[in-house]
C-alpha distance (Angstrom), angle and dihedral (degrees) to the residues before:
residue distance angle dihedral
M1 . . .
N2 3.81 . .
E3 3.80 91.6 .
L4 3.81 90.0 55.2
T5 3.79 89.1 51.6
R6 3.81 93.6 46.9
D7 3.82 91.7 49.9
F8 3.80 90.2 48.9
F9 3.80 93.2 52.3
I10 3.80 92.1 49.4
K11 3.82 94.3 45.4
I12 3.80 93.6 52.7
G13 3.80 89.8 54.8
I14 3.79 108.6 -95.0
S15 3.79 106.6 150.5
D16 3.80 148.1 153.4
G17 3.79 116.6 -40.1
M18 3.80 98.5 16.9
T19 3.80 126.4 135.0
V20 3.80 108.4 -132.8
L21 3.80 134.7 -173.5
D22 3.81 114.7 -145.8
V23 3.81 106.8 -157.7
G24 3.81 117.9 -151.8
C25 3.79 90.6 5.7
G26 3.82 95.0 174.2
G27 3.79 110.2 179.1
G28 3.81 92.8 -2.1
V29 3.81 102.1 -103.8
T30 3.81 95.1 131.9
T31 3.81 91.0 37.5
E32 3.80 91.0 60.2
I33 3.82 91.1 47.0
L34 3.80 88.3 54.2
S35 3.81 91.3 45.2
E36 3.79 90.5 59.1
I37 3.81 92.1 47.5
V38 3.83 97.5 49.8
G39 3.80 93.3 41.1
A40 3.78 130.4 -162.7
N41 3.81 92.4 -41.5
G42 3.80 91.8 56.6
K43 3.78 135.7 63.0
V44 3.81 136.0 -143.5
I45 3.79 124.7 -159.1
G46 3.79 115.7 -164.7
V47 3.80 118.2 -159.8
D48 3.79 128.3 -169.8
P49 3.83 133.8 153.6
N50 3.82 92.2 -135.2
Q51 3.81 110.5 91.8
K52 3.81 93.4 -165.5
A53 3.79 90.5 54.8
I54 3.81 90.9 48.0
N55 3.81 91.0 50.3
L56 3.80 91.1 50.0
A57 3.81 91.9 47.6
S58 3.80 91.9 49.0
Q59 3.80 93.1 50.2
K60 3.79 92.5 48.0
T61 3.79 93.3 46.5
Q62 3.80 91.5 51.0
S63 3.80 90.9 48.8
N64 3.80 90.8 50.5
N65 3.83 91.0 46.0
F66 3.80 97.7 -123.2
K67 3.81 101.8 165.3
N68 3.81 99.7 176.7
V69 3.82 95.7 63.0
E70 3.80 131.9 96.2
Y71 3.81 128.1 -179.7
V72 3.80 127.5 -151.8
C73 3.79 125.9 -171.8
T74 3.80 104.3 -141.6
D75 3.77 145.8 117.9
I76 3.82 114.6 -98.1
F77 3.79 91.3 -121.1
K78 3.80 92.3 52.7
Y79 3.80 99.5 45.2
S80 3.79 115.8 113.8
N81 3.77 119.2 -166.8
K82 3.79 112.6 -122.9
E83 3.80 92.8 172.7
G84 3.78 97.0 65.4
E85 3.77 120.7 -108.0
F86 3.81 119.1 -24.2
D87 3.80 125.5 -116.0
A88 3.81 88.9 -145.8
I89 3.80 140.4 6.8
V90 3.80 120.2 -161.1
G91 3.79 142.3 167.4
R92 3.79 141.6 179.3
R93 3.82 123.4 -146.2
V94 3.80 90.4 -13.7
L95 3.80 110.4 112.2
M96 3.80 91.7 52.4
Y97 3.82 89.0 66.7
L98 3.81 98.2 46.1
P99 3.81 121.8 98.5
D100 3.82 90.3 -146.2
P101 3.83 109.0 27.9
K102 3.80 93.4 161.0
G103 3.79 90.2 54.4
A104 3.79 89.6 48.7
I105 3.81 91.6 54.1
S106 3.80 89.9 49.4
Q107 3.81 90.2 52.0
L108 3.80 93.6 45.4
S109 3.80 93.2 48.8
S110 3.81 88.2 63.8
L111 3.82 88.5 61.9
L112 3.80 93.6 52.8
K113 3.79 126.4 96.5
S114 3.77 120.4 -119.2
D115 3.83 104.5 -81.9
G116 3.81 88.4 13.7
I117 3.80 121.7 151.8
M118 3.79 127.7 -114.9
G119 3.80 120.3 -174.7
F120 3.80 133.0 169.5
Q121 3.80 134.5 -174.8
E122 3.81 114.0 -153.3
H123 3.81 130.9 178.4
D124 3.80 124.7 -136.3
S125 3.81 129.6 -164.6
T126 3.80 93.3 -130.5
S127 3.79 104.2 135.2
I128 3.79 141.9 163.9
I129 3.78 119.2 -148.3
N130 3.78 137.6 158.9
K131 3.80 98.4 -126.8
D132 3.79 93.1 -167.4
K133 3.80 94.9 53.3
M134 3.81 96.9 35.1
P135 3.83 108.5 32.5
L136 3.82 93.9 149.5
H137 3.80 92.2 51.9
F138 3.79 90.7 47.6
K139 3.81 90.7 53.4
A140 3.83 95.8 43.0
N141 3.80 93.0 47.6
Q142 3.79 89.8 52.3
W143 3.81 89.7 51.9
I144 3.81 92.1 53.9
W145 3.79 95.2 49.4
E146 3.80 92.0 44.0
L147 3.81 87.2 56.8
V148 3.81 90.6 52.2
K149 3.80 89.9 48.8
K150 3.81 92.9 48.8
N151 3.80 89.2 53.4
G152 3.78 92.1 55.8
G153 3.79 98.3 -93.4
N154 3.80 121.0 151.5
I155 3.79 99.1 -134.1
H156 3.82 92.4 -171.0
I157 3.80 98.5 48.4
G158 3.80 94.7 128.4
K159 3.79 95.0 80.0
E160 3.83 90.8 49.9
L161 3.81 99.7 51.9
W162 3.79 96.6 92.6
S163 3.79 90.8 54.5
I164 3.82 93.1 43.9
F165 3.80 92.4 54.9
S166 3.80 96.8 40.1
H167 3.80 96.3 111.2
N168 3.78 128.8 146.9
S169 3.82 92.2 -122.8
L170 3.82 95.9 50.5
T171 3.78 137.3 67.9
I172 3.81 116.0 -153.9
Q173 3.80 106.7 -129.7
N174 3.78 102.4 -179.9
I175 3.80 144.0 -12.8
K176 3.78 120.0 -166.4
S177 3.77 137.5 159.3
E178 3.77 137.0 -148.4
A179 3.78 125.7 -163.2
I180 3.80 122.4 -137.0
I181 3.80 101.5 -133.5
Q182 3.78 125.7 -168.3
S183 3.80 117.4 -162.2
P184 3.81 131.2 -178.0
N185 3.80 91.8 -97.8
N186 3.81 107.3 33.2
N187 3.78 125.7 91.1
I188 3.81 97.8 -121.2
S189 3.79 93.4 113.2
L190 3.80 124.4 171.3
V191 3.81 91.0 -144.0
P192 3.86 99.9 83.2
T193 3.81 90.6 47.9
L194 3.79 92.0 50.1
Q195 3.80 92.0 46.4
S196 3.82 93.5 50.0
L197 3.81 91.2 50.0
S198 3.80 97.0 43.3
R199 3.83 96.0 104.7
L200 3.79 92.8 47.4
L201 3.80 91.7 47.0
L202 3.80 89.4 55.0
A203 3.82 95.2 41.9
N204 3.80 91.6 51.5
K205 3.81 91.4 45.6
V206 3.78 93.0 -122.9
V207 3.80 89.0 133.5
S208 3.77 135.7 13.2
E209 3.79 124.1 -119.6
E210 3.80 87.7 -111.9
E211 3.81 92.0 56.0
L212 3.79 94.2 46.1
S213 3.78 94.5 44.2
E214 3.77 92.9 44.8
K215 3.76 108.4 144.3
N216 3.78 113.1 -91.4
L217 3.85 94.1 -0.5
Y218 3.81 94.2 141.9
D219 3.80 94.0 36.5
G220 3.79 87.5 47.7
L221 3.80 91.7 54.1
E222 3.78 91.8 50.6
S223 3.78 92.3 46.5
E224 3.79 90.4 48.4
R225 3.82 90.7 50.0
T226 3.80 95.2 51.8
K227 3.82 96.2 41.6
S228 3.78 101.1 37.9
D229 3.83 96.4 88.1
C230 3.81 89.7 -151.6
L231 3.78 142.4 88.2
F232 3.80 125.2 -102.8
I233 3.81 119.0 -156.2
R234 3.80 103.8 -156.7
E235 3.79 100.0 -176.4
V236 3.78 143.7 -27.8
I237 3.80 122.3 -114.8
F238 3.79 116.7 -149.3
F239 3.79 122.6 -155.6
I240 3.80 120.0 -165.7
S241 3.79 127.1 -179.5
T242 3.79 129.4 -172.5
K243 3.78 139.7 174.0
K244 3.75 128.8 -142.4
I245 3.76 111.7 -114.0
A246 3.80 110.5 -108.4
E247 3.77 114.7 -110.6
N248 3.79 116.2 -120.8
């Protein structure tokens, strides 16, 4: 997943020496990717409203000796840019959790330089699965997306991206999508995702303890994957890039 994000940032034009705003930076994974791309001559500011996430990101960044990174705990709508206008503004899995994503893009565009880049990566629940051959995967995938939905996520954001980014200060450069495909012999297993989300699934009452601790659930998923003889599209990732219209 991180390689897809890195490639996206590079393809939309983020490069050495730029000043970049990472919106909804969370624990700082994308911020550190950006830090490596812009190098010592650049700077990355990660913003997120969750103080615990900001603390975690700051600790990790210090440990990894990233010196061109700064974190700010703030809401997108309240952030004011003290660094001047940004060369680029990016985010990953952010807009899908905002109640007013179009308003957020309008606000963020005011922080962007003329001809500046804005690029977002958003995940959509669009999936293709043979329910008869992969009943466990069908059920587990539904659990995961129900969790996203219960936490305020727009699980069908892909079809709304054009409208969200249709702003009089921006020109949409490109929208593309990439499916996450699991096959019988690749290593894109649903099991690690399900395991990492198990506590949240229980806390949000998406599943019961009995369902999650069902005997051989994880072994059953792996067996189903290797014996299914079919593909399973888990989700679709959308990438959208824009540029700020140059001022005359």
